[in-house]
N, C-alpha and C positions, 0 to 999 in steps of 0.2 A: 557572565554571558559565555565565558570559557566552558563552563558545565554544561549549558545548555547545547553549545555546538557539539562537545562530546557525547552528549545523549543522543542528538540528531543523527550523528555519523553513526553511532552504534545502532541506531533504530534502522537506518538505511541499510547497513549490512545485514542486519538481522531479517528485513523484509526481504532482500533480494535472496538470502539463504532459503528461507521459507518458502518463497515463491518457487525456488528450483525444486525443492522437495515435494512441493504441492504438485508440480507438474509431472515429476516422475512418478508419484501416487497416482495420479490422474491417468498416465499412461497405461496403467496395469489394473486399475480398479474402477475409473469412471468419476464423473464429477461429484456425483451426490456422495459417494463413499468419501472421496477427498474432502468434500465441504463438512461433511459430519464429523470425519476424523480431526480436522483442523479446529472447528469450533467447539468440538465436544472435549477434546484432549485441552484445548485451551481454556475451557471452563474449569475443567478439573484443577489444572495447573493454578488458575487465577483463585479458584476456591481455596485451595491449600495455602497458597502465599498469604491470600487475605486473611486467612483464620490465623495463620503464624505471625503475621505483623499488627493485624487489627484487632484480633479476637473477635468478641461479640458485637463491637462496634461496626464490625463489616455489614450487618443487617439492618442498620438504622438508616433507612432511606426515605425519611420524611421531607427532606429537600428536594426530591426528584420531582421534576414536572412531568404530567403524563405523556407527552411526547417522548421524553427519554427511554420509556419503556421499548421503543421500537428499533432500539440500537442494534439487537441480534439480527433482526431481519436485514438491516444494512449488512453487516458482517456476511450474511448468506450471499448477497449480491457482490460483495467485494471478492469473496473468495471464488466464486463462480465465475466472474468475468475475468479475473486474473488467470485462472487456470486455462480457461478457453482462450484469452488473449495470447497467452503464451503458446498453448497448442499450435495456434494459426500463424503466429508471427515470428515465434522464437523469444528466448528469454531476453536478450538485449532489446532488441527493438519494441517488444511489448512494455518492459518495465521503463524504457524511455518515454514512451507514450503516456503510460499512466503516471509516472512522475510530474510531466508536463501538465497533464489533465489537473492533477492534484494541485499544482501551483497556480494554474488558471482558476480554478475553481475557489482555491482560498483566497485569492485576489478579488475574486468577485464577492464573496461571502464578507470579506473585511471591509470593502468598499460600501458595500449595502448594509452591513450591519446584521446581517441575518443569523439565525442560529443561535443568538443570544452573544454573539462576539460585539465587542467595541467597534465601532464604526471608524474605520482608517480611511483618509481623504486618498482617492486614487488619483495617481499621477501618471504622466506620459512615460515616464523612465520605467515605471513598472511594467507597462503594456509592452514597452521596447524591451525590455528583460525576457518576458514571456515569448514574444516572437522570435528573439535571438535563439532562445531554447529550441523553438518549432523548427526554425532554419537549421539548427544543428542536427536535429532528428532527419531532416530531408537530407541533409548533405550525408549523413550517416547511411541512409537507405540507398540513396543513389550511387555512393561512392562504394558500395559493398562489391565484395569480390564477385567475379563473373562466373568463377568455377568453383564447385565443391572441392574441398580438401579430403584426400583420402587419408586412411589411418596413418598414425604416426609410426615412422619407421624406427625401429630399434638398431641401434649401433653396436 
């Protein structure tokens, strides 16, 4: 369990960092270049690591279901929507909504047993947990600063 928590924390930090980089590339080059770079470079890195760690077994795909082949299209949607969300909302607000949406949909899919996951009984506590997070986002947005900060002063 500890190892899972460590990996989850690392994943969260990497996703946040990647989203900020994606946002900066998008400012200069546009959404489709950003998406192409993210997914293209991700493919090349995954292929290299896959070949390094799995060798020729990387290409044995006999257990894949036909609907698994559409995952790349989902990746395009993810990168495009994250970049646009951050552009319109800013990194912190956009990421908080994205993470809450992930949690809510994970709860839905777990509860319904969709997409091949084991069905987990839905509880009122889970719903309250998601609603508390949504409430936190509302407080975060409403409680934001009313004035923009100027550039940092050098001492």
